[in-house]
BAZA-379866 format. One record per residue (C-alpha): residue number from 0; residue in one letter; x negated, y, z. Coordinates in pm, 1 decimal, padded with zeros to 6 digits. Example, Ala and Ser with C-alpha at 12.3 -4.5 7.8 and 13.67 -1.06 7.14 Angstrom:
BEGIN
ATOM  resi  resn         x         y         z
ATOM     0     A  -01230.0  -00450.0   00780.0
ATOM     1     S  -01367.0  -00106.0   00714.0
***
This chain:
BEGIN
ATOM  resi  resn         x         y         z
ATOM     0     X  -06075.5  -08417.5   02870.9
ATOM     1     X  -06295.7  -08551.8   03146.7
ATOM     2     X  -06602.8  -08361.1   03255.3
ATOM     3     X  -06822.4  -08610.2   03071.0
ATOM     4     X  -06824.9  -08631.4   02691.8
ATOM     5     X  -06622.3  -08950.5   02669.6
ATOM     6     X  -06248.6  -08912.4   02728.7
ATOM     7     X  -06050.7  -09185.8   02898.3
ATOM     8     X  -05856.6  -09448.9   02705.4
ATOM     9     X  -05530.6  -09273.0   02791.6
ATOM    10     X  -05664.5  -08941.8   02660.7
ATOM    11     X  -05795.0  -09098.2   02340.5
ATOM    12     X  -05461.8  -09267.2   02272.1
ATOM    13     X  -05288.0  -08933.4   02330.5
ATOM    14     X  -05515.0  -08769.4   02070.6
ATOM    15     X  -05429.6  -09053.2   01832.0
ATOM    16     X  -05058.9  -09010.2   01900.5
ATOM    17     X  -05069.9  -08636.0   01835.3
ATOM    18     X  -05261.2  -08673.6   01508.6
ATOM    19     X  -05035.7  -08951.5   01385.8
ATOM    20     X  -04727.2  -08747.7   01471.4
ATOM    21     X  -04852.2  -08462.1   01254.4
ATOM    22     X  -04943.1  -08697.7   00969.2
ATOM    23     X  -04607.2  -08875.0   00960.2
ATOM    24     X  -04405.3  -08555.5   01001.3
ATOM    25     X  -04591.0  -08395.8   00711.6
ATOM    26     X  -04573.7  -08703.4   00489.8
ATOM    27     X  -04200.4  -08715.3   00540.8
ATOM    28     X  -04173.1  -08346.1   00459.9
ATOM    29     X  -04359.9  -08406.8   00136.6
ATOM    30     X  -04110.1  -08678.1   00045.4
ATOM    31     X  -03817.3  -08447.9   00119.2
ATOM    32     X  -03960.3  -08172.9  -00102.2
ATOM    33     X  -04026.3  -08418.4  -00383.7
ATOM    34     X  -03669.6  -08548.7  -00366.5
ATOM    35     X  -03531.1  -08196.9  -00404.8
ATOM    36     X  -03356.4  -08198.3  -00067.4
ATOM    37     X  -03558.3  -07895.7   00045.0
ATOM    38     X  -03600.9  -07608.3  -00199.7
ATOM    39     X  -03889.5  -07371.1  -00153.1
ATOM    40     X  -04260.1  -07405.0  -00074.6
ATOM    41     X  -04425.0  -07594.0   00210.1
ATOM    42     X  -04796.0  -07611.6   00290.0
ATOM    43     X  -04891.0  -07947.9   00439.6
ATOM    44     X  -05160.3  -08011.2   00700.2
ATOM    45     X  -05242.6  -08368.7   00599.0
ATOM    46     X  -05613.7  -08444.1   00644.1
ATOM    47     X  -05681.3  -08164.0   00892.0
ATOM    48     X  -05509.2  -08313.4   01196.5
ATOM    49     X  -05825.8  -08346.0   01406.2
ATOM    50     X  -05874.3  -07968.9   01421.0
ATOM    51     X  -05534.1  -07877.9   01563.0
ATOM    52     X  -05526.7  -08173.5   01800.4
ATOM    53     X  -05887.4  -08135.8   01915.8
ATOM    54     X  -05830.3  -07768.3   01991.8
ATOM    55     X  -05490.8  -07795.9   02158.6
ATOM    56     X  -05603.1  -08088.2   02377.0
ATOM    57     X  -05803.2  -07829.5   02571.4
ATOM    58     X  -05513.6  -07586.4   02614.2
ATOM    59     X  -05210.6  -07560.5   02840.0
ATOM    60     X  -04864.5  -07422.9   02766.7
ATOM    61     X  -04979.7  -07096.1   02923.6
ATOM    62     X  -05255.0  -07050.9   02665.4
ATOM    63     X  -05168.3  -06885.3   02334.7
ATOM    64     X  -05221.9  -06993.2   01976.1
ATOM    65     X  -05158.9  -06803.8   01653.1
ATOM    66     X  -05132.1  -07000.0   01332.5
ATOM    67     X  -05129.5  -06983.9   00951.8
ATOM    68     X  -04898.8  -07061.4   00660.5
ATOM    69     X  -05020.7  -07422.4   00707.7
ATOM    70     X  -04891.6  -07420.7   01061.2
ATOM    71     X  -04684.0  -07734.4   01123.4
ATOM    72     X  -04986.6  -07921.0   01258.0
ATOM    73     X  -05070.1  -07646.1   01504.5
ATOM    74     X  -04708.6  -07629.8   01621.3
ATOM    75     X  -04690.5  -08003.5   01689.0
ATOM    76     X  -05039.2  -08026.5   01840.4
ATOM    77     X  -04950.0  -07754.7   02092.7
ATOM    78     X  -04640.8  -07946.5   02201.4
ATOM    79     X  -04375.4  -07803.5   01970.7
ATOM    80     X  -04059.6  -08015.9   01949.8
ATOM    81     X  -04044.7  -08217.1   01622.4
ATOM    82     X  -03670.1  -08191.5   01560.7
ATOM    83     X  -03668.6  -07817.4   01632.2
ATOM    84     X  -03946.0  -07772.9   01375.5
ATOM    85     X  -03773.9  -07972.0   01101.7
ATOM    86     X  -03441.2  -07801.3   01170.4
ATOM    87     X  -03616.9  -07466.7   01132.7
ATOM    88     X  -03768.3  -07569.9   00800.6
ATOM    89     X  -03418.8  -07664.5   00683.9
ATOM    90     X  -03280.6  -07329.9   00805.7
ATOM    91     X  -03051.8  -07483.7   01068.5
ATOM    92     X  -02903.3  -07321.5   01376.0
ATOM    93     X  -03085.1  -07579.1   01589.7
ATOM    94     X  -03422.0  -07469.2   01450.5
ATOM    95     X  -03681.0  -07327.9   01687.3
ATOM    96     X  -03609.2  -06979.7   01542.2
ATOM    97     X  -03243.3  -07054.3   01464.0
ATOM    98     X  -03321.6  -07095.7   01095.4
ATOM    99     X  -03461.8  -06746.6   01044.9
ATOM   100     X  -03828.3  -06835.9   01018.3
ATOM   101     X  -03848.4  -07139.1   00795.8
ATOM   102     X  -04163.4  -07336.3   00723.8
ATOM   103     X  -04414.2  -07050.9   00756.7
ATOM   104     X  -04282.5  -06896.0   01077.6
ATOM   105     X  -04232.0  -07173.8   01334.3
ATOM   106     X  -04292.1  -07037.5   01685.4
ATOM   107     X  -04221.6  -07126.4   02048.0
ATOM   108     X  -04331.4  -06876.4   02311.8
ATOM   109     X  -04247.2  -07121.8   02590.9
ATOM   110     X  -04530.4  -07341.2   02461.3
ATOM   111     X  -04765.2  -07052.2   02395.0
ATOM   112     X  -04708.5  -07073.4   02018.7
ATOM   113     X  -04707.6  -06718.1   01884.0
ATOM   114     X  -04611.2  -06852.9   01546.4
ATOM   115     X  -04719.7  -06950.6   01200.7
ATOM   116     X  -04776.3  -06661.4   00962.1
ATOM   117     X  -04722.1  -06615.1   00591.1
ATOM   118     X  -04981.2  -06336.2   00580.4
ATOM   119     X  -05334.6  -06465.7   00528.0
ATOM   120     X  -05524.1  -06384.3   00847.2
ATOM   121     X  -05206.6  -06238.1   00995.7
ATOM   122     X  -05244.2  -06422.1   01325.4
ATOM   123     X  -05591.1  -06288.6   01406.0
ATOM   124     X  -05481.6  -05949.8   01537.8
ATOM   125     X  -05195.0  -06112.0   01727.2
ATOM   126     X  -05433.1  -06351.2   01902.1
ATOM   127     X  -05672.0  -06069.4   01988.7
ATOM   128     X  -05380.5  -05887.6   02150.1
ATOM   129     X  -05280.5  -06200.4   02338.9
ATOM   130     X  -05639.9  -06238.0   02460.4
ATOM   131     X  -05637.4  -05879.5   02588.3
ATOM   132     X  -05306.9  -05943.0   02765.1
ATOM   133     X  -05451.1  -06260.4   02918.9
ATOM   134     X  -05754.1  -06070.2   03040.8
ATOM   135     X  -05534.9  -05801.1   03198.1
ATOM   136     X  -05315.4  -06064.2   03364.2
ATOM   137     X  -05623.4  -06225.3   03516.5
ATOM   138     X  -05473.6  -06574.0   03529.2
ATOM   139     X  -05738.3  -06750.0   03323.1
ATOM   140     X  -05540.6  -06784.2   03002.3
ATOM   141     X  -05709.0  -06797.9   02662.1
ATOM   142     X  -05591.0  -06718.8   02311.1
ATOM   143     X  -05682.2  -06919.7   02002.1
ATOM   144     X  -05631.4  -06821.5   01641.3
ATOM   145     X  -05647.8  -07063.9   01350.5
ATOM   146     X  -05734.1  -06928.3   01007.2
ATOM   147     X  -05867.1  -07071.3   00684.5
ATOM   148     X  -06182.7  -07005.7   00487.7
ATOM   149     X  -05980.8  -06764.9   00273.0
ATOM   150     X  -05857.7  -06586.1   00583.2
ATOM   151     X  -06219.0  -06552.0   00697.8
ATOM   152     X  -06261.8  -06285.1   00429.6
ATOM   153     X  -05999.5  -06056.6   00580.5
ATOM   154     X  -06138.5  -05745.5   00749.6
ATOM   155     X  -05943.3  -05814.6   01066.6
ATOM   156     X  -06181.2  -06104.0   01142.7
ATOM   157     X  -06472.5  -05864.2   01186.2
ATOM   158     X  -06258.5  -05618.7   01378.4
ATOM   159     X  -06134.5  -05888.4   01616.4
ATOM   160     X  -06480.9  -06033.2   01676.5
ATOM   161     X  -06625.1  -05687.8   01742.6
ATOM   162     X  -06355.8  -05589.6   01990.0
ATOM   163     X  -06354.0  -05929.9   02160.8
ATOM   164     X  -06731.8  -05921.8   02196.6
ATOM   165     X  -06736.0  -05571.7   02346.5
ATOM   166     X  -06453.2  -05641.6   02589.2
ATOM   167     X  -06543.0  -06009.1   02646.0
ATOM   168     X  -06192.2  -06118.0   02558.4
ATOM   169     X  -06091.5  -06483.4   02615.8
ATOM   170     X  -06052.3  -06545.9   02241.6
ATOM   171     X  -06138.3  -06847.1   02027.1
ATOM   172     X  -06151.4  -06791.7   01652.6
ATOM   173     X  -06114.3  -07127.9   01478.1
ATOM   174     X  -06181.8  -07125.9   01105.5
ATOM   175     X  -06046.0  -07436.0   00935.0
ATOM   176     X  -06276.8  -07448.8   00634.2
ATOM   177     X  -06094.5  -07696.5   00410.9
ATOM   178     X  -06292.4  -07613.0   00099.9
ATOM   179     X  -06037.8  -07401.6  -00084.5
ATOM   180     X  -05884.4  -07056.7  -00076.9
ATOM   181     X  -05554.2  -07150.9  -00236.4
ATOM   182     X  -05682.2  -07283.0  -00572.7
ATOM   183     X  -06037.9  -07143.0  -00560.0
ATOM   184     X  -06330.4  -07346.2  -00421.7
ATOM   185     X  -06464.7  -07168.7  -00115.0
ATOM   186     X  -06814.1  -07118.8  -00255.2
ATOM   187     X  -06669.9  -06916.9  -00544.7
ATOM   188     X  -06504.3  -06657.1  -00322.1
ATOM   189     X  -06691.2  -06664.1   00011.0
ATOM   190     X  -07052.9  -06555.3   00052.7
ATOM   191     X  -07281.5  -06712.3   00310.7
ATOM   192     X  -07187.6  -06929.0   00606.0
ATOM   193     X  -06869.7  -06831.8   00784.9
ATOM   194     X  -07008.2  -06937.4   01122.7
ATOM   195     X  -07303.7  -06699.5   01077.6
ATOM   196     X  -07067.5  -06404.4   01114.5
ATOM   197     X  -07082.0  -06452.2   01490.2
ATOM   198     X  -07453.2  -06371.2   01516.8
ATOM   199     X  -07450.3  -05992.3   01453.9
ATOM   200     X  -07194.1  -05952.2   01731.6
ATOM   201     X  -07391.0  -06158.8   01983.1
ATOM   202     X  -07127.0  -06427.7   02035.6
ATOM   203     X  -07162.5  -06804.8   01996.3
ATOM   204     X  -07095.7  -06948.3   01652.3
ATOM   205     X  -07050.4  -07324.3   01625.1
ATOM   206     X  -06999.4  -07554.6   01328.1
ATOM   207     X  -06821.0  -07883.7   01391.9
ATOM   208     X  -06706.1  -08184.1   01192.3
ATOM   209     X  -06338.3  -08099.8   01163.0
ATOM   210     X  -06250.6  -08461.5   01086.8
ATOM   211     X  -06383.2  -08583.9   01422.6
ATOM   212     X  -06123.7  -08506.2   01688.7
ATOM   213     X  -06359.0  -08592.9   01975.1
ATOM   214     X  -06630.6  -08361.8   01841.7
ATOM   215     X  -06378.5  -08079.2   01795.6
ATOM   216     X  -06247.3  -08127.1   02147.5
ATOM   217     X  -06598.2  -08118.3   02298.5
ATOM   218     X  -06688.0  -07795.2   02120.0
ATOM   219     X  -06358.7  -07632.5   02213.7
ATOM   220     X  -06389.2  -07738.5   02576.4
ATOM   221     X  -06716.5  -07546.6   02604.3
ATOM   222     X  -06567.4  -07241.7   02432.3
ATOM   223     X  -06257.8  -07247.9   02654.1
ATOM   224     X  -06469.8  -07271.1   02968.0
ATOM   225     X  -06670.1  -06967.4   02855.7
ATOM   226     X  -06351.9  -06774.5   02783.4
ATOM   227     X  -06187.5  -06862.6   03114.5
ATOM   228     X  -06504.7  -06760.0   03298.6
ATOM   229     X  -06497.9  -06414.1   03144.0
ATOM   230     X  -06791.4  -06477.0   02909.9
ATOM   231     X  -06605.8  -06375.1   02594.9
ATOM   232     X  -06517.1  -06513.9   02252.6
ATOM   233     X  -06649.5  -06796.4   02035.9
ATOM   234     X  -06629.4  -06845.1   01660.1
ATOM   235     X  -06583.9  -07208.6   01556.7
ATOM   236     X  -06604.5  -07325.5   01196.6
ATOM   237     X  -06444.3  -07667.9   01155.5
ATOM   238     X  -06539.8  -07832.7   00825.8
ATOM   239     X  -06244.1  -08033.8   00701.4
ATOM   240     X  -06039.1  -08099.9   00387.8
ATOM   241     X  -05675.2  -08087.9   00286.2
ATOM   242     X  -05561.3  -08396.8   00101.0
ATOM   243     X  -05258.8  -08233.2  -00055.3
ATOM   244     X  -05229.3  -07920.2  -00265.4
ATOM   245     X  -05229.7  -07563.7  -00142.6
ATOM   246     X  -04852.5  -07579.0  -00175.7
ATOM   247     X  -04652.1  -07896.2  -00226.7
ATOM   248     X  -04492.6  -07781.8  -00555.6
ATOM   249     X  -04812.1  -07655.8  -00721.3
ATOM   250     X  -04812.2  -07913.5  -00998.9
ATOM   251     X  -04499.9  -07749.6  -01140.3
ATOM   252     X  -04685.2  -07428.0  -01224.4
ATOM   253     X  -05059.7  -07501.1  -01240.4
ATOM   254     X  -05194.7  -07526.6  -01594.7
ATOM   255     X  -05511.0  -07715.3  -01492.8
ATOM   256     X  -05646.5  -07912.9  -01199.8
ATOM   257     X  -05883.4  -07725.1  -00970.1
ATOM   258     X  -06040.7  -08031.3  -00806.8
ATOM   259     X  -06125.4  -08388.5  -00901.4
ATOM   260     X  -05937.3  -08692.5  -00774.5
ATOM   261     X  -06273.8  -08846.1  -00685.4
ATOM   262     X  -06334.8  -08559.7  -00442.7
ATOM   263     X  -06003.1  -08621.0  -00268.7
ATOM   264     X  -06077.7  -08994.7  -00253.8
ATOM   265     X  -06417.2  -08934.0  -00093.1
ATOM   266     X  -06260.5  -08721.6   00181.0
ATOM   267     X  -05989.3  -08979.8   00241.0
ATOM   268     X  -06267.9  -09213.5   00350.5
ATOM   269     X  -06332.8  -08965.6   00632.5
ATOM   270     X  -05970.7  -08976.5   00748.1
ATOM   271     X  -05968.0  -08829.7   01101.1
ATOM   272     X  -05696.4  -09071.1   01213.1
ATOM   273     X  -05876.5  -09373.7   01073.5
ATOM   274     X  -06199.2  -09266.3   01241.2
ATOM   275     X  -06037.3  -09239.1   01584.5
ATOM   276     X  -05851.2  -09564.2   01529.7
ATOM   277     X  -06183.3  -09741.4   01465.5
ATOM   278     X  -06321.8  -09603.6   01791.5
ATOM   279     X  -06010.7  -09709.7   01980.8
ATOM   280     X  -06032.3  -10061.8   01846.2
ATOM   281     X  -06398.2  -10081.0   01947.8
ATOM   282     X  -06318.8  -10194.9   02300.4
ATOM   283     X  -06088.4  -09911.3   02410.8
ATOM   284     X  -05747.3  -10057.2   02326.2
ATOM   285     X  -05575.9  -10317.6   02111.6
ATOM   286     X  -05408.3  -10319.4   01771.4
ATOM   287     X  -05085.3  -10414.0   01946.9
ATOM   288     X  -05100.3  -10093.4   02152.4
ATOM   289     X  -05164.4  -09880.6   01844.3
ATOM   290     X  -04881.0  -10051.7   01658.4
ATOM   291     X  -04654.8  -09961.3   01948.9
ATOM   292     X  -04760.5  -09596.7   01921.4
ATOM   293     X  -04686.9  -09601.3   01548.8
ATOM   294     X  -04342.5  -09749.1   01605.8
ATOM   295     X  -04266.7  -09488.0   01870.2
ATOM   296     X  -04366.5  -09207.1   01633.7
ATOM   297     X  -04162.9  -09347.6   01346.1
ATOM   298     X  -03854.4  -09328.0   01565.9
ATOM   299     X  -03925.3  -08965.3   01656.9
ATOM   300     X  -03983.7  -08870.8   01292.7
ATOM   301     X  -03672.4  -09049.8   01172.6
ATOM   302     X  -03456.5  -08877.4   01434.3
ATOM   303     X  -03608.8  -08536.3   01363.2
ATOM   304     X  -03528.1  -08551.2   00991.9
ATOM   305     X  -03197.3  -08736.8   01000.3
ATOM   306     X  -03060.7  -08502.5   01267.8
ATOM   307     X  -03190.1  -08184.3   01104.8
ATOM   308     X  -03022.3  -08270.7   00776.0
ATOM   309     X  -02679.0  -08283.1   00939.4
ATOM   310     X  -02726.3  -07996.9   01185.1
ATOM   311     X  -02511.1  -07687.5   01121.7
ATOM   312     X  -02629.8  -07379.0   00940.0
ATOM   313     X  -02639.0  -07062.5   01150.8
ATOM   314     X  -02331.4  -06841.9   01160.1
ATOM   315     X  -02345.6  -06522.1   00955.6
ATOM   316     X  -02346.4  -06319.1   01277.9
ATOM   317     X  -02683.3  -06475.6   01364.5
ATOM   318     X  -02843.9  -06251.3   01101.2
ATOM   319     X  -02786.9  -05950.0   01325.3
ATOM   320     X  -02913.7  -06110.2   01647.3
ATOM   321     X  -03268.4  -06091.3   01783.7
ATOM   322     X  -03342.9  -05795.3   01559.7
ATOM   323     X  -03428.7  -05550.4   01836.6
ATOM   324     X  -03572.8  -05584.1   02185.4
***
């Protein structure tokens, strides 16, 4: 981002490209699951793209992120390679973790991606450790952890905030409040405002429209600057919504709906990609340019999936590699 609040046209188009990449990769994954080509659960990020992209736009490969079970968006926003991600989900040798991690454990240390995590809130302690390491290295790195509103109720959140506040660790805690803890509405399982948990520890707590990528990026830029300057952590609550289910196969085992279709439809009107597209078309760029971006992304997505489906499975000996350091 520029020093002023308004990013350049090139930067805005890059944000659009990143969000659209996540959307199309996840939509395609949903199709693959529905067709039966991929057994097992996947948790899609559709509708929340502005959070991952707005945050990661302010980070470099040297900065760290820790993710959640809904981690494909974070992986791609931080620069993870699309084909390597899909191949991992399919359990292929060419996957980013050689097929050992699957959907909920995509990681790439070379990009600062500590990994998605099947344990709710499991990335919070990892990110706090990365922030401590960054502080000791003294090279200005920061660590960011994404977690959901359900993860906000894990005790490690309080522990991490307390330690980060005392030691002024370069840590950003980003709560993606998408309205549900699995199948339970947030207000039925979470007391008070999540962002208010920053106040007792004397650190900044900020609420942001998680469907506005520019707003997310502005808030994160301030938090990153504080962290890099040795001023400590920030808690950010991004209010967003997931369009799809908690898990893509949930209709096969749920006995009743836990939300109304009208609610989903109302949030679709706040589509983060559509909102940025409207801003881009308001004098920043042309429809022809955006169509070109879409075509470019479709090619990447098509290659990622078509190649992953024919890539080899790992050899049996792979099971015994990378087990010990």
